[in-house]
C-alpha positions in Angstrom: 0.0 0.0 0.0 2.8 2.4 0.8 6.2 3.0 -0.7 7.6 5.9 1.4 11.4 6.2 1.4 12.3 5.6 5.0 16.0 6.0 4.8 17.9 9.3 5.4 21.0 8.0 3.6 21.4 6.2 0.4 22.0 2.5 0.4 25.7 1.6 0.8 27.3 1.0 -2.6 28.6 -2.5 -3.4 31.7 -3.1 -5.4 30.8 -3.7 -9.0 31.5 -7.4 -9.8 28.7 -8.0 -12.3 29.5 -8.4 -16.0 29.0 -5.1 -17.8 27.3 -6.8 -20.8 24.6 -8.1 -18.4 24.2 -4.7 -16.8 23.9 -3.1 -20.2 21.3 -5.6 -21.4 19.3 -5.1 -18.2 19.3 -1.4 -18.4 18.2 -1.6 -22.1 15.2 -3.8 -21.2 14.2 -1.5 -18.4 14.5 1.6 -20.6 12.3 -0.1 -23.2 9.6 -0.6 -20.5 9.9 -4.4 -20.5 9.0 -6.3 -17.4 11.8 -8.0 -15.5 10.7 -11.5 -14.3 12.0 -13.6 -11.4 14.2 -15.9 -13.5 15.7 -13.0 -15.5 19.2 -11.7 -14.6 19.1 -8.5 -12.5 21.7 -6.4 -10.7 22.0 -7.3 -7.0 21.3 -3.6 -6.1 18.0 -3.8 -8.1 17.0 -7.0 -6.2 17.8 -5.4 -2.8 15.9 -2.3 -3.7 12.8 -4.3 -4.7 13.0 -6.5 -1.6 13.2 -3.4 0.7 10.3 -1.6 -1.1 8.0 -4.6 -1.6 8.4 -5.9 1.9 7.9 -2.5 3.4 4.8 -2.2 1.3 3.6 -5.6 2.6 4.3 -4.7 6.2 2.3 -1.5 5.8 -0.7 -3.4 4.6 -0.6 -5.8 7.5 0.1 -3.2 10.2 -2.6 -1.0 8.5 -5.2 -3.5 9.5 -4.7 -2.6 13.2 -6.1 1.0 13.5 -9.2 0.1 11.6 -9.7 -3.4 13.0 -10.0 -1.7 16.4 -13.3 -0.1 15.2 -15.0 -3.2 13.7 -16.9 -3.9 16.9 -17.7 -0.2 17.4 -19.0 0.6 14.0 -22.2 2.6 14.2 -24.3 0.2 12.1 -24.3 -3.3 10.8 -23.7 -2.0 7.3 -20.7 0.0 8.4 -19.4 -3.0 10.3 -19.7 -5.3 7.3 -18.0 -2.8 5.0 -15.1 -2.2 7.4 -14.7 -5.9 8.0 -14.4 -6.5 4.3 -11.9 -3.6 4.0 -9.6 -5.0 6.7 -9.8 -8.4 5.0 -8.7 -6.7 1.8 -5.7 -5.2 3.4 -4.6 -8.6 4.7 -4.9 -10.0 1.2 -2.8 -7.1 -0.1 -0.1 -8.0 2.3 -0.1 -11.6 1.2 0.1 -10.7 -2.5 3.1 -8.5 -1.7 4.9 -11.0 0.5 4.5 -13.5 -2.3 5.9 -11.0 -4.8 8.9 -10.4 -2.6 9.5 -14.1 -2.2 10.1 -14.4 -5.9 13.2 -12.4 -5.3 14.6 -15.1 -3.1 13.7 -13.7 0.3 11.8 -15.9 2.7 8.5 -14.6 4.1 9.6 -15.6 7.6 12.7 -13.5 7.2 10.7 -10.5 6.2 8.2 -10.9 9.1 11.0 -11.3 11.6 12.6 -8.1 10.3 9.3 -6.3 10.9 8.8 -7.7 14.4 12.3 -6.9 15.6 12.2 -3.3 14.2 14.8 -3.9 11.5 12.2 -3.3 8.8 9.9 -0.3 8.5 6.3 0.3 7.5 4.4 3.4 6.6 4.6 6.1 9.4 0.8 6.8 8.9 -0.1 3.8 11.0 1.6 5.1 14.1 -1.2 7.6 14.7 -4.3 6.7 16.8 -7.9 6.4 15.6 -9.8 8.4 18.2 -13.3 8.6 16.7 -15.4 6.9 14.0 -14.6 9.9 11.8 -10.9 8.8 11.8 -12.1 5.7 9.8 -13.5 8.0 7.2 -10.4 10.1 7.1 -8.2 7.1 6.7 -10.3 5.8 3.8 -10.4 9.2 2.2 -7.0 10.6 2.8 -4.7 7.6 3.6 -6.1 5.3 1.0 -6.3 8.2 -1.4 -2.6 8.9 -0.9 -1.9 5.2 -1.3 -3.7 5.1 -4.6 -1.6 8.0 -5.8 1.5 5.9 -5.0 0.2 2.6 -6.3 -1.4 3.4 -9.7 2.0 4.1 -11.2 3.3 0.8 -9.7 1.1 -1.1 -12.1 3.8 -0.1 -14.6 6.8 -0.7 -12.3 9.6 -2.7 -14.0 9.3 -5.8 -11.9 6.6 -8.0 -13.3 5.3 -9.8 -10.1 5.0 -6.5 -8.3 3.3 -4.7 -11.2 0.7 -7.5 -11.5 0.0 -7.7 -7.8 -0.8 -4.0 -7.9 -3.6 -4.3 -10.5 -6.0 -5.9 -8.0 -4.7 -3.9 -5.1 -5.5 -0.6 -6.8 -9.0 -1.8 -7.7 -9.7 -2.6 -4.1 -8.1 0.5 -2.8 -10.3 2.7 -5.0 -13.3 1.2 -3.2 -11.7 1.9 0.2 -11.2 5.5 -0.7 -14.9 5.8 -1.7 -16.0 4.2 1.5 -14.0 6.7 3.5 -15.2 9.7 1.6 -18.8 8.4 2.0 -18.3 8.3 5.8 -16.9 11.9 5.8 -19.8 13.1 3.6 -22.4 11.6 5.9 -20.7 13.2 9.0 -20.2 16.6 7.3 -23.9 16.7 6.4 -25.0 15.4 9.8 -25.4 17.1 13.1 -23.1 20.0 14.1 -21.3 17.5 16.5 -20.7 15.0 13.6 -19.4 17.7 11.3 -17.1 18.9 14.1 -15.8 15.3 14.4 -15.2 15.1 10.7 -13.2 18.4 10.8 -11.2 17.2 13.7 -10.3 14.0 11.9 -9.2 16.1 8.8 -7.1 18.3 11.1 -5.2 15.4 12.5 -4.8 13.3 9.4 -4.0 15.9 6.8 -0.3 16.5 7.5 0.6 12.8 8.1 -1.1 12.0 4.8 1.2 14.4 3.0 4.1 12.8 4.7 3.1 9.4 3.3 4.8 10.3 0.0 8.2 10.5 1.6 10.7 13.3 2.1 11.3 16.0 -0.4 13.0 14.8 -3.6 16.3 16.5 -2.7 16.3 14.5 0.6 15.2 11.2 -0.9 18.5 9.3 -1.4 17.3 6.4 -3.6 14.7 8.1 -5.7 16.9 8.9 -8.7 18.1 5.3 -9.0 14.6 3.9 -8.5 13.3 6.2 -11.2 16.1 5.1 -13.6 15.2 1.5 -13.0 11.5 2.3 -13.5 10.7 0.9 -10.1 9.2 4.3 -9.3 7.5 6.3 -12.1 6.9 9.6 -10.2 8.9 11.4 -7.6 7.7 12.0 -4.0 7.0 15.7 -4.6 5.1 15.1 -7.9 2.8 12.6 -6.2 2.3 14.8 -3.2 1.4 17.8 -5.4 -1.1 15.7 -7.3 -2.7 14.5 -4.1 -3.1 18.1 -2.8 -4.6 19.2 -6.1 -7.2 16.4 -6.1 -8.0 16.4 -2.4 -8.5 20.1 -1.6 -11.6 20.4 -3.9 -13.0 17.3 -2.2 -12.6 18.9 1.2 -14.3 22.1 -0.1 -17.2 20.0 -1.4 -17.6 18.5 2.0 -17.7 22.0 3.6 -14.5 21.2 5.6 -11.4 23.3 5.9 -7.9 21.9 5.1 -5.8 22.8 8.2 -3.2 24.8 6.3 -3.3 28.6 6.5 -0.8 28.9 3.6 -2.9 26.8 1.2 -3.9 28.7 -1.9 -4.5 28.1 -5.6 -1.9 29.4 -8.0 -3.6 30.5 -11.2 -0.4 30.6 -13.1 0.8 27.1 -12.3 -2.7 25.5 -12.0 -1.6 23.9 -8.7 -2.3 24.5 -5.0 0.6 25.9 -3.0 0.8 24.5 0.6 2.7 25.1 3.8 5.9 23.5 5.0 5.7 19.9 6.3 7.2 19.2 9.7 9.8 16.7 8.6 11.2 16.4 12.1 7.9 14.7 13.1 8.1 12.4 10.1 11.6 11.2 11.0 10.7 10.8 14.7 7.8 8.6 13.7 10.0 6.6 11.4 12.3 6.0 14.3 9.4 4.5 16.2 8.4 7.5 18.2 4.9 7.9 16.8 2.0 8.3 19.2 1.1 4.6 19.2 4.1 3.0 17.5 4.9 0.7 20.4 1.3 -0.2 20.8 1.0 -1.1 17.1 4.0 -3.4 17.1 3.0 -5.0 20.4 -0.4 -5.8 19.0 1.1 -7.1 15.7 3.6 -9.5 17.5 0.9 -10.6 19.9 -1.4 -11.5 17.0 1.4 -13.4 15.3 2.3 -15.4 18.4 -1.3 -16.2 19.2 -1.9 -17.3 15.6 0.9 -19.8 15.6 -1.4 -22.7 16.1 -3.5 -21.8 13.0 -0.3 -21.6 10.8 0.9 -25.0 12.2 -2.5 -26.6 11.6 -2.6 -25.2 8.0 1.0 -26.5 7.4 0.1 -29.9 8.8 -3.0 -30.1 6.6 -1.1 -29.1 3.5 1.6 -31.8 4.3 -1.1 -34.4 4.8 -2.8 -33.5 1.5 0.6 -33.6 -0.3 1.3 -37.0 1.1 -2.1 -38.3 0.0 -1.5 -37.1 -3.5 1.9 -38.7 -3.7 0.5 -42.0 -2.4 -2.2 -41.9 -5.0 0.4 -41.5 -7.8 
């Protein structure tokens, strides 16, 4: 769901030991917009970049289930409960697609999950903020999933085939998630004064973290240039962030809500909205695990993993039994 660059410094260079003719052939295929497949030759740095990005994306989908899952039992109606339950289930599926895509690069799923649980791997900073009211579920769908779509639609054309194909279904489902969130915000904005106040409060708290989702400014994003050259990324952080603002501000105006940015204004000459400075110190603090509920999120994630061990063991035993039966039949 989320491909924010979470490193302040570029990846350490590795001594070039790869045949130049293979590198040249690879670069030519990427430049021609061909998909790179798992059995194709690829530079080690390309593989590492993909593993880092895809696994981080998968982790974000899985951890992203937590702030919304917390509201399933407290949804205001049976319809809202069913829709939210389906959405959380979708996010779990997205994580599985992405872990499977990363596994094609030779990295074990268990290794990726261990990296998440020990804090070695990162996930989107947006999920280290609390969901205080039902309006937050609307804001997440509208803003967070809206930002995710901005990131993910270009990934359907990313250069690594399994990643690109996984994103086709993910993007379709995320578009429904965004509509679900906007519907919640619309209902609340057109409801009682108290409900509209809740919607405005949610927008106030989620606006700036949503802008941070696209990652640091381009001049502070160490791996963007290489990822763009390899066609892993198709747009820069700042380009995606600007597009998000341009699309989302009119939506907020339609709702009758105010974007919490006194410097926000439309520039007639450029055709884009100008917006205030993002507090990047907050972003990096959250990346380091200092978000409002960062420790709570990881505690809940590890607890769920440990308590679900018996389910995984049972599924593995059943699969082994079925495999043995097929072999015996042959």
